[in-house]
C-alpha positions in Angstrom: 112.6 81.4 142.0 116.4 81.7 142.5 116.9 78.4 140.5 114.6 79.7 137.7 116.7 83.0 137.5 119.9 81.0 137.4 118.6 78.8 134.5 117.5 81.9 132.5 120.8 83.5 133.1 122.7 80.4 131.9 120.4 80.0 128.9 121.0 83.7 127.9 124.7 83.3 128.3 124.8 80.3 126.0 122.8 82.2 123.4 125.2 85.1 123.5 128.1 82.7 123.1 126.5 81.2 120.0 125.6 84.5 118.4 129.1 85.8 117.8 130.0 89.3 116.6 131.6 89.7 113.2 134.0 92.5 112.2 132.7 95.0 109.7 129.4 96.7 110.5 128.3 97.3 107.0 124.7 96.1 106.8 124.9 95.5 103.1 122.8 92.6 101.9 124.8 91.9 98.8 125.3 88.1 98.6 122.5 87.6 101.1 119.2 85.7 100.4 116.9 88.6 101.3 117.2 92.1 100.1 117.1 93.3 103.7 117.3 91.9 107.2 113.8 90.7 108.1 112.2 89.8 111.5 112.8 86.4 112.8 114.0 84.5 115.9 116.5 82.0 117.2 115.5 79.2 119.6 118.3 77.4 121.4 118.1 73.8 122.6 118.5 75.0 126.2 115.3 77.0 125.9 116.6 80.5 125.3 115.0 82.5 122.5 115.8 85.8 120.9 113.9 87.9 118.4 116.2 89.6 115.9 116.3 90.8 112.3 117.9 88.0 110.3 119.3 87.2 106.9 121.1 84.4 105.2 124.6 84.8 103.9 124.7 82.6 100.8 128.5 83.1 100.3 129.3 81.6 103.7 126.2 79.4 104.4 125.7 81.2 107.6 122.7 82.7 109.4 123.2 86.4 110.3 121.4 88.9 112.4 121.9 92.7 112.5 122.3 94.7 115.7 123.6 98.2 116.1 125.2 98.1 112.6 127.1 94.9 113.6 126.5 91.6 111.8 126.3 88.6 114.1 126.6 85.0 113.0 125.5 81.7 114.6 128.7 80.0 115.3 127.5 76.8 117.0 124.6 75.5 114.8 124.2 72.3 116.7 123.2 74.2 119.8 120.3 75.7 117.9 116.9 74.0 117.9 115.7 76.1 114.9 115.8 79.5 113.3 112.9 81.3 111.7 113.3 83.9 108.9 110.0 85.1 107.7 108.1 81.8 107.3 111.2 79.8 106.5 112.4 77.3 109.2 116.1 76.3 109.4 117.3 73.4 111.5 120.9 72.4 112.1 122.2 68.9 111.5 125.9 68.1 112.1 126.9 71.8 111.9 124.9 72.5 108.7 121.6 74.4 108.3 118.8 72.8 106.3 115.6 74.5 105.2 112.8 72.3 106.6 109.9 72.2 104.1 107.5 69.8 105.9 106.7 68.9 109.5 105.9 65.3 108.6 107.3 62.1 110.3 109.6 61.8 107.3 110.4 65.4 106.7 111.5 67.1 103.5 114.6 69.3 103.8 116.4 71.3 101.1 119.9 72.6 100.7 120.9 74.7 97.8 124.1 75.3 95.8 125.2 78.1 93.6 127.3 77.3 90.6 129.5 80.2 89.4 129.1 80.6 85.7 132.1 82.9 85.2 134.6 85.1 86.9 134.9 88.6 85.5 138.6 89.8 85.2 139.7 92.6 87.5 142.9 94.5 87.7 145.0 92.1 89.8 147.3 89.4 88.3 145.1 86.4 89.2 142.1 88.0 87.5 143.5 87.4 84.1 142.2 83.8 84.4 138.6 82.9 84.1 137.6 79.9 86.2 134.3 78.1 86.8 133.8 77.0 90.4 131.1 75.8 92.8 130.1 78.0 95.7 128.0 76.2 98.3 125.0 78.1 99.7 121.6 77.6 101.2 118.5 79.5 100.1 114.9 79.5 100.9 113.6 80.8 97.6 113.0 79.6 94.1 113.1 83.1 92.7 116.8 83.1 91.8 117.6 82.2 88.2 120.8 84.1 87.6 122.1 86.7 90.0 125.4 88.5 90.8 126.8 87.7 94.2 129.6 90.2 93.9 130.7 92.4 91.1 132.9 89.6 89.7 130.6 86.6 90.0 127.5 85.3 88.2 125.9 82.2 89.5 123.0 79.8 88.9 121.5 78.0 91.9 120.6 74.3 92.3 118.8 72.2 94.9 119.4 69.1 96.8 116.5 67.4 98.5 116.8 65.4 101.7 114.4 63.2 103.7 114.9 63.1 107.4 113.6 60.0 109.1 114.6 60.2 112.8 118.3 60.8 112.7 118.8 59.4 109.2 119.2 61.7 106.2 118.8 60.3 102.7 118.8 62.2 99.3 115.6 62.6 97.5 116.5 64.1 94.1 114.8 61.5 91.9 111.6 59.5 91.7 113.6 56.3 92.5 115.1 57.9 95.6 111.8 59.2 96.9 110.0 55.8 96.4 112.8 53.9 98.0 112.4 56.0 101.2 108.8 54.7 101.6 109.1 51.0 100.7 105.6 50.1 101.9 104.1 52.7 99.6 106.6 52.8 96.8 104.3 51.7 94.0 101.6 54.3 95.1 104.2 57.0 95.2 105.6 56.2 91.7 102.0 56.3 90.4 101.3 59.6 92.1 104.5 61.2 90.7 103.7 60.0 87.2 100.1 61.2 87.3 101.0 64.5 88.8 104.1 65.1 86.7 106.3 65.8 89.7 108.8 68.5 88.9 112.0 68.2 90.9 113.0 71.8 90.0 109.9 73.0 92.0 110.1 72.6 95.8 106.3 72.9 96.0 105.8 69.9 93.6 108.2 67.7 95.6 106.5 68.9 98.9 103.2 67.5 97.6 104.7 64.1 97.0 106.2 63.9 100.5 102.9 65.0 102.1 101.2 62.2 100.1 103.9 59.7 101.1 103.4 60.5 104.8 99.6 60.0 104.7 
């Protein structure tokens, strides 16, 4: 019993170390994936779990939870087994969070980027210039077409698909890349994608291909 208590204490300590408090308790969700913090939980590789209200900060590519008007961020992603926000599962690979779409042997993962369309001038000197730039972010929704992060940014999101086979990650953004990931079934996959008119702008459409490929 004493050893069990010590293990639980250590696991909890590690979780607290990973969930690091941020300055500024404003619970504003501007620039976040969800319009509010929603129920979810974090599971650590050491077995510790914590149920919290979570959101995804698209500006910083970080996972955030809210507690007593303080925003906390996961600072050591590689110590996390997975994070659930609503029904969306995030896993960490080499310090970066991926949205896991399938639980198949060769799993479909997605990361997202947001391309800034324009910068709206403000009163400061630097704001006299308008610049296009890329802002990296992750999302778990296809509902964004054009949105304002902040008052001076407009952006349009994009997707990058990945296939995880063991510890190996490969891109899967084209029919050729997907077929190449399943060499023994490549011809069948090409036929499937052609017949079903796979749309790589639609996560659900790509998900169906990967489920078929794993059969």
